[in-house]
C-alpha positions, 0 to 999 in steps of 0.5 A: 489468524489473518481475520479482521472480524471477531466473535462475542464470547470467544472460545479456545480454538484447538488449532491456534492460540487466538480466541476462536473464530468461525473457520474461514473455509470448511474443507469440503467447500475448497474443492470446487473453487480450487478445482482440486483433488485430495491427497492424504487425509481430509483436512481440518477447517481452515482459519487463514491463508498463507503463502509464506511459512515465515508468517504462517500460523496454525490452521492456515491453508498453505499455497505453494506459490512459485515465486521469482526466488523460491518455490513454495513446494520446497516449504510444504513440509515446513508449513505442516511442521508449523501447523498448517491445516492443509497445503495446495500443491500442483500435480508435478509435486504431488507424488513427491509430497505424498504423505506429508499432510493433507494436500489439495492437488491442482493443475496450477497453484496460483490459478487455484488461489485465484479461484478461491479469491473469486469464491470469496468475493461471490459469497460475501455481501461486503461493499468493496473499494479498490484503489490504484494510483502512481502515488498514495495508493497504500496510504489511501488504502490504510486510511480507508481501512481506518475509516470504514472499520469504524462502521463495521468489520473491514478487511483490507490488503496487508502491506502492499499486497497489490499484485498478481498474487497479492490481490487474490490472496487478500480476497481469499482471506476475506471472511464471509461476514465482512462488511467492507473490503479494501483492495489495493491494486498495483501494476507496472505493465499494461493489462495487469490491473484488468484481471485483478479488478475483475476478481475484486469487482469493486463497488467503488474504484479510486485513482489517486493520481497518475505520474511518470512512474514505471516509464521503463515499461511505458511509452508515455504518461498517457499510457500509464493513465490508460493502464490505471484506468483499467480499474474501472472495468471491474466496477459492478453495475452502477459502481462509483469511480473516484478520480483526482481532478487536479491531474493533467490526465483527468479527462482521459480517466473520466472518459475511461470510467464512462466507457466502462459503465460507471454509474457515477463519477466523483471528483476530488482536488483543489479545483472549484468544481470538484465534488470534494474540494481541498479549501485549505490545509494547516500543516503541523509537525504530526498532523494537519487541519484540513478545510474542505467542501464535500458534496456541498458541505463545509468540513474542517477536520484533523488528519493524523498525518501532515502533508498536502498529498495525504490531505488530498487522498483523504478527500477520496476516502471521504467520497468512498465513505459517502458512497457507502452511506456512512455519515460524512462528519463521523468519517472525517472525525475518525481521520484524526487518529489515522497514522501513515503506514511504515516507510511512508512518512512515519515519524520518529523522534530520536536523540543525537549526541547534542539533542533531539532530531526528527526522522521521517521514514519514506524508505518504502518506495519512490518516484518523481511525484512521491519524492516531490511531495515528500520534499514539499512536506519537509519544506513545510515543517519547522526545522533548524536544518533539513536533510534529505537522504535519497536513493535511486528511483527505479523503473524510469527508463531512458528518462531516469537521469533527467528525472533525478537531476530535476529533483534539484528544483524541489530541493531548492524550492523546499529549503533542503539544506543538505542532501545525501544521495545513494545510487548511480541515478542519484548521482545526477541529482547530486551533480546538479546541486550547489556545493553548499547543499552537497552532503555525500554521494555513494554508490549504495545505501550501505556505503552512504550510511556512515556519512548520514550517521555522522552528520545528524545533530540536534534540531535536524529534520531528516527524510529518507526516501528511495525505491524499495530496491535501493534499500534505504530502509537500512539507513532508517534502521541504522539511525534508529539503532544508533540514536536512542528514541526521545519520543519514540514512534510518533 
């Protein structure tokens, strides 16, 4: 039901097939935050919030958001057919939708969702942590969810719902009884984080890192840092800013946090003077052993995902847990069962014709920093042969060709044996490689797929990575479909 808390002694909910939980919103309580009038009968209580009829479940309140490719108003009837409690529509469509079901009629549907988000944030005593960064924000968000849920009811963003509709949707779905809220906030233009952090009003704000991404929309990496630092403007009085002290723009972020009135600034990284220091990492195929010094305390803990970049992000997670008063040792111990999200390093054991090989799915997104980190992880793991299947990294503006070609250094430094590349930008990398490392290049992932399928063999470690719009996930799906799983999703 889009809820993260459950009740003891559950009863049957007449609007859903799941055990009964308290309604997320009562019908009368929705009018003020939505600034709505009613058309049709009084709605039933609301048990969830939806903007997509494909995932809507009975009892949801459907918001008819206008997207880039479709208008939610075209799907209101389908929402009611699937059991929606009510729909939020705008005045322009109210007359044409009259009679289809209970309607909350508003001037602007997205503004109505924002109003409900603000009301949800105001009614809960939950401690809120907000996360942004050029790399690692979704993995950090999921690690926060994992750790905080050990201590109480935790509500967090679904997938990468981190934009102008994803953040208010996440907040509007937050039950009153939530103890911890985890909000991921993204951006690709200056000014986008400001209204979202103002809605979230976090007690803790984390910046994982700043890297040359979205350069199509920014003049410099300094401008990207300034845009990321907007997250601190939403901190509640006395709130905590958590910053990666290893990055070149740390001092810029630190100054921004102080200017925003952060009550405390905590740092993480490998430098000696940080609050949470990565002392050592021992990388294994499916996990890492991390040695750290956090707030003067030496800790060694198992992290359920390999990679130095994941280990660094885990330090930020532990600083947030400490800021919320949780036991540091218990929080670190819980990271042993953490798994990276799908498309961000999820590991699969597959069976080629001559034996098993390993697939690392990094297909959800890519930029120069995250691709470099992923290749470093591959280089640290044992394999008979290391294969990188790479798609275009987008939104890099005029530096796109140069930044793609520069990955040749990461390929060499991490002993990548063979590279398959897709997209016009990745052609610059492919051309920069020595002949012995060239697998194949094609203009699209679809055209490259057959070459990758034919190349894999026993003992390979294959990583697939690219910006989401490069559609590299299709190659992941093809590999999983062609080759039977040896050990399954690890």
